[in-house]
All heavy atoms as TSV, in Angstrom:
chain	resi	resn	atom	element	x	y	z
A	1	MET	N	N	-2.823	-152.355	-138.876
A	1	MET	CA	C	-3.289	-151.773	-137.639
A	1	MET	C	C	-2.134	-151.010	-137.007
A	1	MET	O	O	-1.001	-151.466	-137.024
A	1	MET	CB	C	-3.798	-152.884	-136.734
A	1	MET	CG	C	-4.731	-152.380	-135.668
A	1	MET	SD	S	-5.671	-153.674	-134.847
A	1	MET	CE	C	-6.965	-153.941	-136.013
A	2	SER	N	N	-2.411	-149.854	-136.448
A	2	SER	CA	C	-1.347	-149.024	-135.888
A	2	SER	C	C	-0.886	-149.542	-134.534
A	2	SER	O	O	-1.569	-150.316	-133.867
A	2	SER	CB	C	-1.840	-147.579	-135.735
A	2	SER	OG	O	-2.765	-147.494	-134.678
A	3	VAL	N	N	0.281	-149.082	-134.127
A	3	VAL	CA	C	0.821	-149.454	-132.816
A	3	VAL	C	C	-0.117	-148.990	-131.719
A	3	VAL	O	O	-0.322	-149.684	-130.721
A	3	VAL	CB	C	2.231	-148.852	-132.627
A	3	VAL	CG1	C	2.743	-149.082	-131.226
A	3	VAL	CG2	C	3.186	-149.420	-133.657
A	4	LEU	N	N	-0.732	-147.820	-131.893
A	4	LEU	CA	C	-1.667	-147.307	-130.891
A	4	LEU	C	C	-2.796	-148.290	-130.647
A	4	LEU	O	O	-3.203	-148.513	-129.511
A	4	LEU	CB	C	-2.229	-145.953	-131.340
A	4	LEU	CG	C	-3.255	-145.300	-130.411
A	4	LEU	CD1	C	-2.641	-145.032	-129.044
A	4	LEU	CD2	C	-3.770	-144.021	-131.016
A	5	ASN	N	N	-3.298	-148.930	-131.700
A	5	ASN	CA	C	-4.398	-149.875	-131.545
A	5	ASN	C	C	-3.972	-151.128	-130.801
A	5	ASN	O	O	-4.772	-151.759	-130.130
A	5	ASN	CB	C	-4.977	-150.263	-132.901
A	5	ASN	CG	C	-5.675	-149.098	-133.544
A	5	ASN	OD1	O	-6.120	-148.187	-132.873
A	5	ASN	ND2	N	-5.747	-149.108	-134.849
A	6	LEU	N	N	-2.724	-151.514	-130.948
A	6	LEU	CA	C	-2.246	-152.682	-130.220
A	6	LEU	C	C	-2.148	-152.383	-128.736
A	6	LEU	O	O	-2.362	-153.254	-127.899
A	6	LEU	CB	C	-0.876	-153.118	-130.765
A	6	LEU	CG	C	-0.865	-153.570	-132.218
A	6	LEU	CD1	C	0.566	-153.830	-132.662
A	6	LEU	CD2	C	-1.709	-154.813	-132.407
A	7	VAL	N	N	-1.837	-151.145	-128.399
A	7	VAL	CA	C	-1.687	-150.748	-127.009
A	7	VAL	C	C	-3.040	-150.392	-126.398
A	7	VAL	O	O	-3.332	-150.740	-125.269
A	7	VAL	CB	C	-0.722	-149.544	-126.896
A	7	VAL	CG1	C	-0.643	-149.031	-125.481
A	7	VAL	CG2	C	0.652	-149.934	-127.413
A	8	CYS	N	N	-3.854	-149.705	-127.169
A	8	CYS	CA	C	-5.125	-149.190	-126.653
A	8	CYS	C	C	-6.170	-149.296	-127.760
A	8	CYS	O	O	-6.132	-148.545	-128.724
A	8	CYS	CB	C	-4.932	-147.737	-126.224
A	8	CYS	SG	S	-6.372	-146.961	-125.498
A	9	PRO	N	N	-7.138	-150.222	-127.631
A	9	PRO	CA	C	-8.169	-150.366	-128.661
A	9	PRO	C	C	-8.935	-149.057	-128.869
A	9	PRO	O	O	-9.024	-148.244	-127.946
A	9	PRO	CB	C	-9.093	-151.444	-128.109
A	9	PRO	CG	C	-8.383	-152.060	-126.972
A	9	PRO	CD	C	-7.330	-151.108	-126.516
A	10	PRO	N	N	-9.477	-148.828	-130.066
A	10	PRO	CA	C	-10.196	-147.583	-130.347
A	10	PRO	C	C	-11.265	-147.238	-129.316
A	10	PRO	O	O	-11.444	-146.076	-128.994
A	10	PRO	CB	C	-10.813	-147.828	-131.727
A	10	PRO	CG	C	-9.883	-148.785	-132.372
A	10	PRO	CD	C	-9.400	-149.682	-131.250
A	11	SER	N	N	-11.958	-148.221	-128.794
A	11	SER	CA	C	-13.029	-147.938	-127.831
A	11	SER	C	C	-12.494	-147.365	-126.523
A	11	SER	O	O	-13.243	-146.789	-125.747
A	11	SER	CB	C	-13.829	-149.208	-127.551
A	11	SER	OG	O	-12.976	-150.200	-126.987
A	12	GLN	N	N	-11.195	-147.508	-126.270
A	12	GLN	CA	C	-10.604	-147.010	-125.027
A	12	GLN	C	C	-9.670	-145.826	-125.257
A	12	GLN	O	O	-9.049	-145.338	-124.322
A	12	GLN	CB	C	-9.831	-148.136	-124.340
A	12	GLN	CG	C	-10.717	-149.282	-123.924
A	12	GLN	CD	C	-9.909	-150.457	-123.383
A	12	GLN	OE1	O	-8.692	-150.397	-123.275
A	12	GLN	NE2	N	-10.592	-151.531	-123.060
A	13	GLN	N	N	-9.573	-145.340	-126.489
A	13	GLN	CA	C	-8.683	-144.229	-126.793
A	13	GLN	C	C	-9.375	-142.914	-126.471
A	13	GLN	O	O	-10.602	-142.825	-126.501
A	13	GLN	CB	C	-8.277	-144.269	-128.263
A	13	GLN	CG	C	-7.398	-145.444	-128.595
A	13	GLN	CD	C	-7.105	-145.546	-130.064
A	13	GLN	OE1	O	-7.464	-144.676	-130.839
A	13	GLN	NE2	N	-6.453	-146.622	-130.461
A	14	PRO	N	N	-8.603	-141.886	-126.194
A	14	PRO	CA	C	-9.190	-140.568	-125.955
A	14	PRO	C	C	-9.999	-140.118	-127.161
A	14	PRO	O	O	-9.666	-140.437	-128.294
A	14	PRO	CB	C	-7.974	-139.657	-125.754
A	14	PRO	CG	C	-6.829	-140.571	-125.493
A	14	PRO	CD	C	-7.164	-141.895	-126.121
A	15	SER	N	N	-11.061	-139.362	-126.924
A	15	SER	CA	C	-11.949	-138.951	-128.011
A	15	SER	C	C	-11.284	-137.987	-128.985
A	15	SER	O	O	-11.796	-137.763	-130.073
A	15	SER	CB	C	-13.218	-138.328	-127.445
A	15	SER	OG	O	-12.886	-137.188	-126.677
A	16	SER	N	N	-10.154	-137.404	-128.627
A	16	SER	CA	C	-9.488	-136.461	-129.517
A	16	SER	C	C	-8.730	-137.164	-130.646
A	16	SER	O	O	-8.262	-136.521	-131.570
A	16	SER	CB	C	-8.521	-135.582	-128.727
A	16	SER	OG	O	-7.520	-136.383	-128.127
A	17	ILE	N	N	-8.621	-138.485	-130.595
A	17	ILE	CA	C	-7.919	-139.232	-131.630
A	17	ILE	C	C	-8.925	-139.698	-132.674
A	17	ILE	O	O	-9.932	-140.302	-132.343
A	17	ILE	CB	C	-7.179	-140.449	-131.045
A	17	ILE	CG1	C	-6.080	-139.986	-130.095
A	17	ILE	CG2	C	-6.607	-141.322	-132.150
A	17	ILE	CD1	C	-5.372	-141.109	-129.397
A	18	SER	N	N	-8.659	-139.392	-133.942
A	18	SER	CA	C	-9.514	-139.852	-135.027
A	18	SER	C	C	-8.792	-140.964	-135.781
A	18	SER	O	O	-7.602	-140.864	-136.045
A	18	SER	CB	C	-9.820	-138.713	-135.999
A	18	SER	OG	O	-10.553	-137.715	-135.351
A	19	LEU	N	N	-9.525	-142.007	-136.104
A	19	LEU	CA	C	-8.951	-143.148	-136.803
A	19	LEU	C	C	-9.569	-143.241	-138.191
A	19	LEU	O	O	-10.786	-143.309	-138.334
A	19	LEU	CB	C	-9.227	-144.431	-136.024
A	19	LEU	CG	C	-8.693	-144.454	-134.601
A	19	LEU	CD1	C	-9.237	-145.654	-133.851
A	19	LEU	CD2	C	-7.186	-144.478	-134.616
A	20	TYR	N	N	-8.718	-143.228	-139.218
A	20	TYR	CA	C	-9.169	-143.313	-140.595
A	20	TYR	C	C	-8.468	-144.476	-141.283
A	20	TYR	O	O	-7.317	-144.780	-140.972
A	20	TYR	CB	C	-8.834	-142.027	-141.359
A	20	TYR	CG	C	-9.498	-140.807	-140.784
A	20	TYR	CD1	C	-8.858	-140.025	-139.839
A	20	TYR	CD2	C	-10.776	-140.458	-141.189
A	20	TYR	CE1	C	-9.475	-138.913	-139.295
A	20	TYR	CE2	C	-11.404	-139.349	-140.654
A	20	TYR	CZ	C	-10.748	-138.569	-139.707
A	20	TYR	OH	O	-11.360	-137.476	-139.179
A	21	THR	N	N	-9.174	-145.098	-142.200
A	21	THR	CA	C	-8.562	-146.166	-142.978
A	21	THR	C	C	-9.148	-146.175	-144.382
A	21	THR	O	O	-10.287	-145.778	-144.597
A	21	THR	CB	C	-8.762	-147.539	-142.296
A	21	THR	OG1	O	-8.027	-148.522	-142.984
A	21	THR	CG2	C	-10.221	-147.938	-142.256
A	22	VAL	N	N	-8.341	-146.612	-145.334
A	22	VAL	CA	C	-8.783	-146.828	-146.710
A	22	VAL	C	C	-8.683	-148.324	-146.960
A	22	VAL	O	O	-7.642	-148.927	-146.720
A	22	VAL	CB	C	-7.897	-146.079	-147.727
A	22	VAL	CG1	C	-8.326	-146.407	-149.151
A	22	VAL	CG2	C	-7.941	-144.589	-147.470
A	23	VAL	N	N	-9.775	-148.926	-147.416
A	23	VAL	CA	C	-9.777	-150.356	-147.712
A	23	VAL	C	C	-9.956	-150.518	-149.214
A	23	VAL	O	O	-10.986	-150.139	-149.767
A	23	VAL	CB	C	-10.902	-151.093	-146.947
A	23	VAL	CG1	C	-10.901	-152.572	-147.304
A	23	VAL	CG2	C	-10.745	-150.898	-145.445
A	24	THR	N	N	-8.934	-151.069	-149.875
A	24	THR	CA	C	-9.051	-151.321	-151.305
A	24	THR	C	C	-9.825	-152.614	-151.512
A	24	THR	O	O	-9.729	-153.542	-150.713
A	24	THR	CB	C	-7.663	-151.421	-151.972
A	24	THR	OG1	O	-6.934	-152.477	-151.373
A	24	THR	CG2	C	-6.894	-150.126	-151.826
A	25	GLY	N	N	-10.632	-152.639	-152.544
A	25	GLY	CA	C	-11.470	-153.812	-152.779
A	25	GLY	C	C	-12.565	-153.932	-151.740
A	25	GLY	O	O	-12.991	-155.033	-151.392
A	26	GLY	N	N	-13.029	-152.790	-151.228
A	26	GLY	CA	C	-13.983	-152.789	-150.130
A	26	GLY	C	C	-15.416	-153.113	-150.497
A	26	GLY	O	O	-16.268	-153.192	-149.623
A	27	SER	N	N	-15.693	-153.333	-151.766
A	27	SER	CA	C	-17.079	-153.557	-152.178
A	27	SER	C	C	-17.525	-155.013	-152.085
A	27	SER	O	O	-18.707	-155.304	-152.187
A	27	SER	CB	C	-17.287	-153.056	-153.614
A	27	SER	OG	O	-16.509	-153.814	-154.520
A	28	ARG	N	N	-16.574	-155.934	-151.842
A	28	ARG	CA	C	-16.975	-157.343	-151.789
A	28	ARG	C	C	-15.931	-158.183	-151.057
A	28	ARG	O	O	-14.798	-157.742	-150.849
A	28	ARG	CB	C	-17.218	-157.909	-153.178
A	28	ARG	CG	C	-16.013	-157.823	-154.075
A	28	ARG	CD	C	-16.384	-158.138	-155.513
A	28	ARG	NE	N	-15.208	-157.906	-156.336
A	28	ARG	CZ	C	-14.718	-158.779	-157.172
A	28	ARG	NH1	N	-15.285	-159.948	-157.326
A	28	ARG	NH2	N	-13.659	-158.486	-157.886
A	29	GLY	N	N	-16.313	-159.373	-150.701
A	29	GLY	CA	C	-15.401	-160.357	-150.126
A	29	GLY	C	C	-14.681	-159.913	-148.871
A	29	GLY	O	O	-15.263	-159.333	-147.963
A	30	ILE	N	N	-13.373	-160.192	-148.853
A	30	ILE	CA	C	-12.556	-159.878	-147.682
A	30	ILE	C	C	-12.503	-158.361	-147.446
A	30	ILE	O	O	-12.536	-157.910	-146.302
A	30	ILE	CB	C	-11.135	-160.453	-147.852
A	30	ILE	CG1	C	-11.184	-161.986	-147.864
A	30	ILE	CG2	C	-10.205	-159.955	-146.749
A	30	ILE	CD1	C	-9.883	-162.655	-148.255
A	31	GLY	N	N	-12.448	-157.576	-148.522
A	31	GLY	CA	C	-12.435	-156.122	-148.372
A	31	GLY	C	C	-13.688	-155.610	-147.700
A	31	GLY	O	O	-13.635	-154.747	-146.825
A	32	ARG	N	N	-14.839	-156.150	-148.081
A	32	ARG	CA	C	-16.115	-155.765	-147.470
A	32	ARG	C	C	-16.105	-156.110	-145.988
A	32	ARG	O	O	-16.474	-155.299	-145.143
A	32	ARG	CB	C	-17.264	-156.480	-148.174
A	32	ARG	CG	C	-18.633	-156.143	-147.621
A	32	ARG	CD	C	-19.723	-156.995	-148.315
A	32	ARG	NE	N	-21.046	-156.505	-148.110
A	32	ARG	CZ	C	-21.715	-156.515	-146.963
A	32	ARG	NH1	N	-21.149	-156.977	-145.873
A	32	ARG	NH2	N	-22.947	-156.046	-146.884
A	33	ALA	N	N	-15.691	-157.323	-145.677
A	33	ALA	CA	C	-15.644	-157.756	-144.275
A	33	ALA	C	C	-14.689	-156.876	-143.464
A	33	ALA	O	O	-14.973	-156.530	-142.312
A	33	ALA	CB	C	-15.218	-159.221	-144.194
A	34	THR	N	N	-13.576	-156.485	-144.073
A	34	THR	CA	C	-12.618	-155.618	-143.401
A	34	THR	C	C	-13.233	-154.243	-143.133
A	34	THR	O	O	-13.077	-153.685	-142.041
A	34	THR	CB	C	-11.333	-155.477	-144.249
A	34	THR	OG1	O	-10.783	-156.791	-144.459
A	34	THR	CG2	C	-10.316	-154.589	-143.576
A	35	CYS	N	N	-13.948	-153.696	-144.110
A	35	CYS	CA	C	-14.628	-152.413	-143.923
A	35	CYS	C	C	-15.596	-152.471	-142.746
A	35	CYS	O	O	-15.608	-151.588	-141.873
A	35	CYS	CB	C	-15.404	-152.026	-145.179
A	35	CYS	SG	S	-14.401	-151.523	-146.576
A	36	LEU	N	N	-16.416	-153.501	-142.716
A	36	LEU	CA	C	-17.415	-153.624	-141.655
A	36	LEU	C	C	-16.764	-153.803	-140.291
A	36	LEU	O	O	-17.209	-153.209	-139.299
A	36	LEU	CB	C	-18.364	-154.780	-141.960
A	36	LEU	CG	C	-19.196	-154.626	-143.244
A	36	LEU	CD1	C	-19.963	-155.906	-143.542
A	36	LEU	CD2	C	-20.128	-153.431	-143.159
A	37	LEU	N	N	-15.698	-154.596	-140.230
A	37	LEU	CA	C	-15.009	-154.818	-138.963
A	37	LEU	C	C	-14.368	-153.530	-138.454
A	37	LEU	O	O	-14.543	-153.159	-137.290
A	37	LEU	CB	C	-13.939	-155.905	-139.124
A	37	LEU	CG	C	-13.066	-156.147	-137.890
A	37	LEU	CD1	C	-13.901	-156.720	-136.754
A	37	LEU	CD2	C	-11.914	-157.065	-138.228
A	38	LEU	N	N	-13.640	-152.845	-139.318
A	38	LEU	CA	C	-12.970	-151.622	-138.881
A	38	LEU	C	C	-13.973	-150.545	-138.479
A	38	LEU	O	O	-13.766	-149.831	-137.493
A	38	LEU	CB	C	-12.024	-151.117	-139.969
A	38	LEU	CG	C	-10.808	-152.007	-140.221
A	38	LEU	CD1	C	-10.027	-151.505	-141.432
A	38	LEU	CD2	C	-9.914	-152.082	-138.993
A	39	ALA	N	N	-15.068	-150.431	-139.212
A	39	ALA	CA	C	-16.109	-149.465	-138.841
A	39	ALA	C	C	-16.702	-149.804	-137.476
A	39	ALA	O	O	-16.952	-148.913	-136.665
A	39	ALA	CB	C	-17.202	-149.428	-139.902
A	40	SER	N	N	-16.892	-151.090	-137.207
A	40	SER	CA	C	-17.443	-151.487	-135.907
A	40	SER	C	C	-16.479	-151.202	-134.762
A	40	SER	O	O	-16.877	-151.121	-133.612
A	40	SER	CB	C	-17.821	-152.970	-135.908
A	40	SER	OG	O	-16.665	-153.792	-135.837
A	41	ARG	N	N	-15.207	-151.019	-135.097
A	41	ARG	CA	C	-14.181	-150.710	-134.087
A	41	ARG	C	C	-13.877	-149.218	-133.997
A	41	ARG	O	O	-12.925	-148.813	-133.352
A	41	ARG	CB	C	-12.914	-151.492	-134.373
A	41	ARG	CG	C	-13.134	-152.977	-134.192
A	41	ARG	CD	C	-11.865	-153.730	-134.200
A	41	ARG	NE	N	-12.132	-155.144	-133.947
A	41	ARG	CZ	C	-11.212	-156.076	-133.986
A	41	ARG	NH1	N	-9.964	-155.764	-134.253
A	41	ARG	NH2	N	-11.531	-157.325	-133.757
A	42	GLY	N	N	-14.687	-148.407	-134.677
A	42	GLY	CA	C	-14.565	-146.967	-134.522
A	42	GLY	C	C	-13.802	-146.222	-135.599
A	42	GLY	O	O	-13.597	-145.020	-135.499
A	43	TYR	N	N	-13.388	-146.902	-136.634
A	43	TYR	CA	C	-12.672	-146.246	-137.726
A	43	TYR	C	C	-13.636	-145.553	-138.670
A	43	TYR	O	O	-14.748	-146.035	-138.893
A	43	TYR	CB	C	-11.880	-147.267	-138.540
A	43	TYR	CG	C	-10.640	-147.783	-137.874
A	43	TYR	CD1	C	-10.720	-148.792	-136.923
A	43	TYR	CD2	C	-9.397	-147.271	-138.193
A	43	TYR	CE1	C	-9.576	-149.274	-136.306
A	43	TYR	CE2	C	-8.250	-147.752	-137.592
A	43	TYR	CZ	C	-8.346	-148.752	-136.641
A	43	TYR	OH	O	-7.220	-149.220	-136.038
A	44	ASP	N	N	-13.214	-144.423	-139.251
A	44	ASP	CA	C	-13.886	-143.842	-140.394
A	44	ASP	C	C	-13.291	-144.557	-141.602
A	44	ASP	O	O	-12.070	-144.568	-141.777
A	44	ASP	CB	C	-13.609	-142.349	-140.505
A	44	ASP	CG	C	-14.364	-141.540	-139.458
A	44	ASP	OD1	O	-15.307	-142.074	-138.870
A	44	ASP	OD2	O	-13.992	-140.380	-139.243
A	45	VAL	N	N	-14.146	-145.170	-142.415
A	45	VAL	CA	C	-13.677	-146.046	-143.491
A	45	VAL	C	C	-13.922	-145.425	-144.858
A	45	VAL	O	O	-15.037	-144.983	-145.152
A	45	VAL	CB	C	-14.400	-147.421	-143.416
A	45	VAL	CG1	C	-13.931	-148.332	-144.534
A	45	VAL	CG2	C	-14.180	-148.071	-142.059
A	46	ALA	N	N	-12.890	-145.384	-145.679
A	46	ALA	CA	C	-13.031	-145.022	-147.087
A	46	ALA	C	C	-13.081	-146.334	-147.870
A	46	ALA	O	O	-12.124	-147.100	-147.873
A	46	ALA	CB	C	-11.861	-144.171	-147.555
A	47	VAL	N	N	-14.224	-146.596	-148.475
A	47	VAL	CA	C	-14.435	-147.835	-149.227
A	47	VAL	C	C	-13.979	-147.603	-150.669
A	47	VAL	O	O	-14.570	-146.815	-151.390
A	47	VAL	CB	C	-15.920	-148.264	-149.195
A	47	VAL	CG1	C	-16.123	-149.556	-149.955
A	47	VAL	CG2	C	-16.413	-148.394	-147.756
A	48	ASN	N	N	-12.928	-148.290	-151.074
A	48	ASN	CA	C	-12.367	-148.138	-152.411
A	48	ASN	C	C	-12.807	-149.324	-153.263
A	48	ASN	O	O	-12.912	-150.431	-152.765
A	48	ASN	CB	C	-10.836	-148.070	-152.304
A	48	ASN	CG	C	-10.174	-147.907	-153.648
A	48	ASN	OD1	O	-9.958	-148.888	-154.335
A	48	ASN	ND2	N	-9.861	-146.682	-153.999
A	49	TYR	N	N	-13.056	-149.071	-154.548
A	49	TYR	CA	C	-13.472	-150.142	-155.454
A	49	TYR	C	C	-12.955	-149.856	-156.851
A	49	TYR	O	O	-12.606	-148.723	-157.172
A	49	TYR	CB	C	-15.002	-150.277	-155.475
A	49	TYR	CG	C	-15.678	-149.052	-156.026
A	49	TYR	CD1	C	-16.006	-148.980	-157.373
A	49	TYR	CD2	C	-15.966	-147.961	-155.214
A	49	TYR	CE1	C	-16.609	-147.841	-157.894
A	49	TYR	CE2	C	-16.566	-146.824	-155.727
A	49	TYR	CZ	C	-16.886	-146.775	-157.060
A	49	TYR	OH	O	-17.476	-145.652	-157.579
A	50	GLN	N	N	-12.915	-150.890	-157.682
A	50	GLN	CA	C	-12.481	-150.703	-159.065
A	50	GLN	C	C	-13.675	-150.573	-160.003
A	50	GLN	O	O	-13.732	-149.678	-160.825
A	50	GLN	CB	C	-11.597	-151.858	-159.520
A	50	GLN	CG	C	-11.092	-151.687	-160.936
A	50	GLN	CD	C	-10.098	-152.760	-161.339
A	50	GLN	OE1	O	-9.746	-153.618	-160.551
A	50	GLN	NE2	N	-9.658	-152.718	-162.566
A	51	SER	N	N	-14.645	-151.486	-159.888
A	51	SER	CA	C	-15.750	-151.465	-160.844
A	51	SER	C	C	-17.120	-151.715	-160.213
A	51	SER	O	O	-18.121	-151.622	-160.898
A	51	SER	CB	C	-15.509	-152.508	-161.944
A	51	SER	OG	O	-15.420	-153.802	-161.370
A	52	ASN	N	N	-17.177	-152.020	-158.934
A	52	ASN	CA	C	-18.440	-152.379	-158.301
A	52	ASN	C	C	-18.962	-151.230	-157.432
A	52	ASN	O	O	-19.004	-151.324	-156.204
A	52	ASN	CB	C	-18.255	-153.659	-157.465
A	52	ASN	CG	C	-19.556	-154.217	-156.940
A	52	ASN	OD1	O	-20.626	-153.684	-157.214
A	52	ASN	ND2	N	-19.473	-155.293	-156.178
A	53	ALA	N	N	-19.368	-150.142	-158.081
A	53	ALA	CA	C	-19.855	-148.963	-157.359
A	53	ALA	C	C	-21.086	-149.295	-156.523
A	53	ALA	O	O	-21.227	-148.823	-155.389
A	53	ALA	CB	C	-20.172	-147.837	-158.326
A	54	LYS	N	N	-21.982	-150.107	-157.066
A	54	LYS	CA	C	-23.202	-150.461	-156.335
A	54	LYS	C	C	-22.846	-151.243	-155.064
A	54	LYS	O	O	-23.403	-150.965	-153.993
A	54	LYS	CB	C	-24.130	-151.285	-157.216
A	54	LYS	CG	C	-25.454	-151.598	-156.567
A	54	LYS	CD	C	-26.393	-152.333	-157.518
A	54	LYS	CE	C	-27.708	-152.650	-156.827
A	54	LYS	NZ	N	-28.629	-153.334	-157.728
A	55	GLY	N	N	-21.925	-152.188	-155.168
A	55	GLY	CA	C	-21.503	-152.955	-153.996
A	55	GLY	C	C	-20.848	-152.071	-152.945
A	55	GLY	O	O	-21.079	-152.227	-151.743
A	56	ALA	N	N	-20.031	-151.112	-153.391
A	56	ALA	CA	C	-19.379	-150.181	-152.463
A	56	ALA	C	C	-20.413	-149.330	-151.748
A	56	ALA	O	O	-20.313	-149.103	-150.536
A	56	ALA	CB	C	-18.385	-149.306	-153.208
A	57	GLN	N	N	-21.436	-148.878	-152.472
A	57	GLN	CA	C	-22.486	-148.072	-151.850
A	57	GLN	C	C	-23.262	-148.882	-150.817
A	57	GLN	O	O	-23.648	-148.359	-149.775
A	57	GLN	CB	C	-23.442	-147.494	-152.901
A	57	GLN	CG	C	-24.474	-146.558	-152.310
A	57	GLN	CD	C	-23.849	-145.406	-151.543
A	57	GLN	OE1	O	-22.981	-144.705	-152.044
A	57	GLN	NE2	N	-24.289	-145.205	-150.308
A	58	VAL	N	N	-23.478	-150.166	-151.084
A	58	VAL	CA	C	-24.156	-151.035	-150.111
A	58	VAL	C	C	-23.321	-151.141	-148.837
A	58	VAL	O	O	-23.858	-151.074	-147.731
A	58	VAL	CB	C	-24.432	-152.438	-150.718
A	58	VAL	CG1	C	-24.879	-153.418	-149.651
A	58	VAL	CG2	C	-25.457	-152.342	-151.833
A	59	VAL	N	N	-22.005	-151.266	-148.981
A	59	VAL	CA	C	-21.126	-151.336	-147.804
A	59	VAL	C	C	-21.214	-150.035	-147.005
A	59	VAL	O	O	-21.359	-150.062	-145.778
A	59	VAL	CB	C	-19.662	-151.634	-148.220
A	59	VAL	CG1	C	-18.728	-151.544	-147.021
A	59	VAL	CG2	C	-19.559	-153.000	-148.865
A	60	VAL	N	N	-21.159	-148.907	-147.686
A	60	VAL	CA	C	-21.270	-147.608	-147.008
A	60	VAL	C	C	-22.610	-147.509	-146.282
A	60	VAL	O	O	-22.671	-147.101	-145.123
A	60	VAL	CB	C	-21.091	-146.443	-148.011
A	60	VAL	CG1	C	-21.454	-145.107	-147.380
A	60	VAL	CG2	C	-19.662	-146.422	-148.537
A	61	THR	N	N	-23.682	-147.910	-146.939
A	61	THR	CA	C	-25.013	-147.869	-146.325
A	61	THR	C	C	-25.075	-148.772	-145.102
A	61	THR	O	O	-25.633	-148.385	-144.067
A	61	THR	CB	C	-26.090	-148.280	-147.357
A	61	THR	OG1	O	-26.019	-147.376	-148.461
A	61	THR	CG2	C	-27.475	-148.254	-146.751
A	62	ASP	N	N	-24.497	-149.958	-145.190
A	62	ASP	CA	C	-24.483	-150.887	-144.046
A	62	ASP	C	C	-23.713	-150.301	-142.871
A	62	ASP	O	O	-24.140	-150.413	-141.718
A	62	ASP	CB	C	-23.866	-152.228	-144.439
A	62	ASP	CG	C	-24.745	-153.043	-145.375
A	62	ASP	OD1	O	-25.940	-152.693	-145.549
A	62	ASP	OD2	O	-24.234	-154.026	-145.949
A	63	ILE	N	N	-22.583	-149.677	-143.148
A	63	ILE	CA	C	-21.779	-149.066	-142.072
A	63	ILE	C	C	-22.544	-147.919	-141.437
A	63	ILE	O	O	-22.621	-147.815	-140.205
A	63	ILE	CB	C	-20.426	-148.588	-142.629
A	63	ILE	CG1	C	-19.549	-149.793	-142.984
A	63	ILE	CG2	C	-19.717	-147.679	-141.619
A	63	ILE	CD1	C	-18.283	-149.460	-143.742
A	64	GLU	N	N	-23.147	-147.064	-142.253
A	64	GLU	CA	C	-23.904	-145.930	-141.712
A	64	GLU	C	C	-25.139	-146.382	-140.943
A	64	GLU	O	O	-25.495	-145.771	-139.932
A	64	GLU	CB	C	-24.269	-144.972	-142.835
A	64	GLU	CG	C	-23.058	-144.256	-143.396
A	64	GLU	CD	C	-23.353	-143.398	-144.603
A	64	GLU	OE1	O	-24.420	-143.582	-145.255
A	64	GLU	OE2	O	-22.493	-142.538	-144.917
A	65	ALA	N	N	-25.765	-147.478	-141.371
A	65	ALA	CA	C	-26.930	-148.013	-140.649
A	65	ALA	C	C	-26.549	-148.488	-139.259
A	65	ALA	O	O	-27.365	-148.484	-138.332
A	65	ALA	CB	C	-27.571	-149.145	-141.451
A	66	ALA	N	N	-25.284	-148.900	-139.111
A	66	ALA	CA	C	-24.789	-149.355	-137.802
A	66	ALA	C	C	-24.140	-148.201	-137.039
A	66	ALA	O	O	-23.405	-148.420	-136.079
A	66	ALA	CB	C	-23.780	-150.486	-138.002
A	67	ARG	N	N	-24.416	-146.965	-137.482
A	67	ARG	CA	C	-23.919	-145.736	-136.858
A	67	ARG	C	C	-22.419	-145.536	-137.007
A	67	ARG	O	O	-21.779	-144.886	-136.197
A	67	ARG	CB	C	-24.345	-145.645	-135.402
A	67	ARG	CG	C	-25.835	-145.617	-135.236
A	67	ARG	CD	C	-26.233	-145.472	-133.797
A	67	ARG	NE	N	-27.671	-145.586	-133.691
A	67	ARG	CZ	C	-28.413	-144.708	-133.050
A	67	ARG	NH1	N	-27.881	-143.704	-132.450
A	67	ARG	NH2	N	-29.710	-144.879	-132.991
A	68	GLY	N	N	-21.850	-146.131	-138.045
A	68	GLY	CA	C	-20.443	-145.923	-138.351
A	68	GLY	C	C	-20.286	-144.813	-139.370
A	68	GLY	O	O	-21.277	-144.214	-139.808
A	69	HIS	N	N	-19.055	-144.531	-139.755
A	69	HIS	CA	C	-18.770	-143.483	-140.728
A	69	HIS	C	C	-18.003	-144.068	-141.893
A	69	HIS	O	O	-17.000	-144.756	-141.709
A	69	HIS	CB	C	-17.942	-142.371	-140.090
A	69	HIS	CG	C	-18.638	-141.714	-138.941
A	69	HIS	ND1	N	-19.606	-140.763	-139.111
A	69	HIS	CD2	C	-18.532	-141.915	-137.611
A	69	HIS	CE1	C	-20.057	-140.394	-137.932
A	69	HIS	NE2	N	-19.421	-141.075	-137.002
A	70	ALA	N	N	-18.522	-143.827	-143.096
A	70	ALA	CA	C	-17.877	-144.349	-144.307
A	70	ALA	C	C	-18.128	-143.402	-145.459
A	70	ALA	O	O	-19.068	-142.613	-145.448
A	70	ALA	CB	C	-18.419	-145.735	-144.635
A	71	ARG	N	N	-17.263	-143.516	-146.465
A	71	ARG	CA	C	-17.447	-142.748	-147.702
A	71	ARG	C	C	-16.900	-143.537	-148.857
A	71	ARG	O	O	-16.145	-144.441	-148.726
A	71	ARG	CB	C	-16.805	-141.388	-147.658
A	71	ARG	CG	C	-15.409	-141.389	-147.073
A	71	ARG	CD	C	-14.909	-140.023	-146.826
A	71	ARG	NE	N	-14.975	-139.860	-145.372
A	71	ARG	CZ	C	-14.633	-138.797	-144.729
A	71	ARG	NH1	N	-14.215	-137.781	-145.366
A	71	ARG	NH2	N	-14.696	-138.685	-143.450
């Protein structure tokens, strides 16, 4: 998490700031939970995976269904 987030949570940051993150292992387990949490906090999430493309797509779909941004 960046220093900016410790000082000012994403929901209170100026709209001109964009927050992006890449989560490795984002298709399952702790990586999946991290993707969902960061998306709920306003981050654009890149879901990275090694072999579980279907699981990664489910995570992206879940984030987009909650009006978040993921790829």
